[in-house]
N, CA and C atoms as a LAMMPS dump frame, in Angstrom:
ITEM: TIMESTEP
0
ITEM: NUMBER OF ATOMS
204
ITEM: BOX BOUNDS ff ff ff
-5.0000000000000000e+02 5.0000000000000000e+02
-5.0000000000000000e+02 5.0000000000000000e+02
-5.0000000000000000e+02 5.0000000000000000e+02
ITEM: ATOMS id mol type element x y z
1 1 1 N -313.342 -125.81 -401.263
2 1 2 C -314.524 -126.114 -400.474
3 1 3 C -314.124 -127.183 -399.456
4 2 1 N -314.499 -126.981 -398.254
5 2 2 C -314.155 -127.932 -397.199
6 2 3 C -315.417 -128.505 -396.583
7 3 1 N -315.218 -129.48 -395.733
8 3 2 C -316.321 -130.104 -394.995
9 3 3 C -317.383 -130.72 -395.907
10 4 1 N -316.946 -131.366 -396.977
11 4 2 C -317.899 -132.066 -397.841
12 4 3 C -318.351 -133.347 -397.151
13 5 1 N -319.573 -133.756 -397.383
14 5 2 C -320.031 -135.028 -396.817
15 5 3 C -319.152 -136.184 -397.31
16 6 1 N -319.084 -137.224 -396.544
17 6 2 C -318.27 -138.383 -396.891
18 6 3 C -318.714 -138.964 -398.233
19 7 1 N -317.766 -139.238 -399.09
20 7 2 C -318.054 -139.798 -400.406
21 7 3 C -318.22 -138.749 -401.498
22 8 1 N -318.351 -137.486 -401.135
23 8 2 C -318.477 -136.414 -402.116
24 8 3 C -317.093 -136.013 -402.595
25 9 1 N -317.017 -135.492 -403.82
26 9 2 C -315.753 -135.015 -404.37
27 9 3 C -315.916 -133.576 -404.828
28 10 1 N -314.839 -132.835 -404.771
29 10 2 C -314.821 -131.449 -405.215
30 10 3 C -314.311 -131.408 -406.657
31 11 1 N -315.097 -130.822 -407.571
32 11 2 C -314.71 -130.715 -408.971
33 11 3 C -314.765 -129.258 -409.408
34 12 1 N -313.909 -128.906 -410.357
35 12 2 C -313.957 -127.594 -410.993
36 12 3 C -315.164 -127.589 -411.932
37 13 1 N -315.974 -126.572 -411.877
38 13 2 C -317.197 -126.483 -412.675
39 13 3 C -316.911 -126.675 -414.163
40 14 1 N -315.832 -126.075 -414.667
41 14 2 C -315.501 -126.175 -416.088
42 14 3 C -315.168 -127.602 -416.513
43 15 1 N -314.798 -128.457 -415.581
44 15 2 C -314.449 -129.835 -415.914
45 15 3 C -315.655 -130.769 -415.961
46 16 1 N -316.795 -130.341 -415.462
47 16 2 C -317.97 -131.218 -415.45
48 16 3 C -319.142 -130.667 -416.253
49 17 1 N -319.043 -129.433 -416.713
50 17 2 C -320.141 -128.802 -417.438
51 17 3 C -319.698 -128.514 -418.86
52 18 1 N -320.484 -128.935 -419.82
53 18 2 C -320.184 -128.711 -421.227
54 18 3 C -321.268 -127.831 -421.826
55 19 1 N -320.877 -126.716 -422.388
56 19 2 C -321.824 -125.79 -422.988
57 19 3 C -321.476 -125.603 -424.465
58 20 1 N -322.07 -126.41 -425.342
59 20 2 C -321.743 -126.312 -426.77
60 20 3 C -322.287 -125.033 -427.376
61 21 1 N -321.64 -124.562 -428.408
62 21 2 C -322.082 -123.359 -429.103
63 21 3 C -323.287 -123.684 -429.979
64 22 1 N -324.283 -122.832 -429.935
65 22 2 C -325.469 -123.016 -430.773
66 22 3 C -325.553 -121.94 -431.853
67 23 1 N -324.492 -121.162 -432.011
68 23 2 C -324.485 -120.029 -432.944
69 23 3 C -324.875 -120.439 -434.373
70 24 1 N -324.353 -121.558 -434.845
71 24 2 C -324.639 -121.992 -436.218
72 24 3 C -326.071 -122.477 -436.414
73 25 1 N -326.807 -122.629 -435.334
74 25 2 C -328.168 -123.161 -435.411
75 25 3 C -329.235 -122.09 -435.2
76 26 1 N -328.821 -120.866 -434.98
77 26 2 C -329.782 -119.794 -434.721
78 26 3 C -330.484 -119.374 -436.008
79 27 1 N -331.757 -119.051 -435.873
80 27 2 C -332.564 -118.586 -436.998
81 27 3 C -332.789 -117.085 -436.888
82 28 1 N -332.91 -116.427 -438.019
83 28 2 C -333.316 -115.024 -438.024
84 28 3 C -334.805 -114.955 -437.715
85 29 1 N -335.212 -113.925 -437.003
86 29 2 C -336.626 -113.808 -436.636
87 29 3 C -337.531 -113.752 -437.871
88 30 1 N -337.021 -113.257 -438.978
89 30 2 C -337.83 -113.208 -440.21
90 30 3 C -338.147 -114.606 -440.744
91 31 1 N -337.395 -115.615 -440.275
92 31 2 C -337.612 -116.993 -440.719
93 31 3 C -338.54 -117.78 -439.801
94 32 1 N -339.014 -117.164 -438.721
95 32 2 C -339.945 -117.838 -437.81
96 32 3 C -341.294 -118.012 -438.503
97 33 1 N -341.915 -119.154 -438.264
98 33 2 C -343.237 -119.436 -438.816
99 33 3 C -344.271 -119.478 -437.7
100 34 1 N -345.532 -119.211 -438.037
101 34 2 C -346.618 -119.352 -437.064
102 34 3 C -346.964 -120.816 -436.831
103 35 1 N -346.739 -121.642 -437.848
104 35 2 C -346.976 -123.084 -437.752
105 35 3 C -345.808 -123.782 -438.431
106 36 1 N -345.441 -124.933 -437.907
107 36 2 C -344.348 -125.69 -438.506
108 36 3 C -344.085 -126.961 -437.734
109 37 1 N -343.109 -127.716 -438.181
110 37 2 C -342.788 -129.011 -437.574
111 37 3 C -341.91 -128.893 -436.335
112 38 1 N -341.094 -127.849 -436.264
113 38 2 C -340.093 -127.745 -435.202
114 38 3 C -340.353 -126.492 -434.366
115 39 1 N -340.629 -126.642 -433.076
116 39 2 C -340.798 -125.455 -432.228
117 39 3 C -339.463 -124.748 -432.02
118 40 1 N -339.489 -123.43 -432.005
119 40 2 C -338.298 -122.622 -431.721
120 40 3 C -338.365 -122.229 -430.256
121 41 1 N -337.394 -122.703 -429.491
122 41 2 C -337.357 -122.478 -428.047
123 41 3 C -336.49 -121.267 -427.752
124 42 1 N -336.951 -120.417 -426.842
125 42 2 C -336.221 -119.207 -426.476
126 42 3 C -336.185 -119.088 -424.96
127 43 1 N -335.275 -118.281 -424.461
128 43 2 C -335.149 -118.073 -423.019
129 43 3 C -335.945 -116.866 -422.544
130 44 1 N -336.829 -116.372 -423.382
131 44 2 C -337.633 -115.216 -422.998
132 44 3 C -338.849 -115.673 -422.192
133 45 1 N -339.776 -114.77 -421.976
134 45 2 C -340.982 -115.091 -421.208
135 45 3 C -341.814 -116.167 -421.894
136 46 1 N -341.825 -116.127 -423.216
137 46 2 C -342.586 -117.103 -423.988
138 46 3 C -341.639 -118.236 -424.383
139 47 1 N -341.916 -119.459 -423.951
140 47 2 C -341.03 -120.598 -424.163
141 47 3 C -340.887 -120.94 -425.648
142 48 1 N -342.003 -121.1 -426.359
143 48 2 C -341.981 -121.358 -427.799
144 48 3 C -342.325 -120.05 -428.499
145 49 1 N -341.365 -119.534 -429.279
146 49 2 C -341.56 -118.215 -429.892
147 49 3 C -341.93 -118.291 -431.365
148 50 1 N -341.984 -119.487 -431.905
149 50 2 C -342.339 -119.674 -433.3
150 50 3 C -342.027 -121.098 -433.714
151 51 1 N -342.081 -121.316 -435.021
152 51 2 C -341.826 -122.653 -435.555
153 51 3 C -340.958 -122.547 -436.797
154 52 1 N -340.35 -123.667 -437.167
155 52 2 C -339.518 -123.746 -438.359
156 52 3 C -339.708 -125.112 -438.994
157 53 1 N -339.385 -125.195 -440.276
158 53 2 C -339.342 -126.476 -440.976
159 53 3 C -337.929 -126.762 -441.481
160 54 1 N -336.957 -125.994 -440.996
161 54 2 C -335.566 -126.119 -441.424
162 54 3 C -334.829 -127.106 -440.514
163 55 1 N -334.75 -128.364 -440.941
164 55 2 C -334.124 -129.406 -440.121
165 55 3 C -332.613 -129.23 -439.998
166 56 1 N -331.992 -128.458 -440.895
167 56 2 C -330.551 -128.205 -440.798
168 56 3 C -330.214 -127.329 -439.595
169 57 1 N -331.186 -126.629 -439.061
170 57 2 C -330.96 -125.749 -437.912
171 57 3 C -331.336 -126.399 -436.582
172 58 1 N -331.685 -127.687 -436.594
173 58 2 C -332.012 -128.392 -435.353
174 58 3 C -330.714 -128.687 -434.611
175 59 1 N -330.638 -128.253 -433.367
176 59 2 C -329.446 -128.454 -432.539
177 59 3 C -329.526 -129.822 -431.877
178 60 1 N -328.566 -130.697 -432.192
179 60 2 C -328.577 -132.064 -431.668
180 60 3 C -327.308 -132.323 -430.867
181 61 1 N -327.454 -133.054 -429.787
182 61 2 C -326.309 -133.562 -429.035
183 61 3 C -326.482 -135.07 -428.987
184 62 1 N -325.613 -135.786 -429.671
185 62 2 C -325.728 -137.244 -429.737
186 62 3 C -325.214 -137.922 -428.48
187 63 1 N -324.114 -137.424 -427.935
188 63 2 C -323.519 -138.041 -426.756
189 63 3 C -322.912 -136.939 -425.908
190 64 1 N -323.586 -136.561 -424.862
191 64 2 C -323.13 -135.456 -424.02
192 64 3 C -321.79 -135.745 -423.357
193 65 1 N -321.429 -137.012 -423.201
194 65 2 C -320.173 -137.356 -422.538
195 65 3 C -319.001 -137.417 -423.499
196 66 1 N -319.228 -137.184 -424.771
197 66 2 C -318.165 -137.299 -425.766
198 66 3 C -317.979 -135.971 -426.488
199 67 1 N -317.625 -134.935 -425.757
200 67 2 C -317.505 -133.605 -426.346
201 67 3 C -316.071 -133.175 -426.576
202 68 1 N -315.107 -133.94 -426.133
203 68 2 C -313.702 -133.53 -426.26
204 68 3 C -313.16 -133.816 -427.636
């Protein structure tokens, strides 16, 4: 990329973006509840698709800058 504004830097996308795996935190649809403590977020049309009370499946990132 050329002609960047002064003070800007060019970075490789893979070096600045961290996408952790959430595979171990996924719930089976049969485990979704109509009511619960933890909302289940999905990328579908409906943002909250159900609820869970399983705290072991909560996806947490403690420090986004410390993923290496």
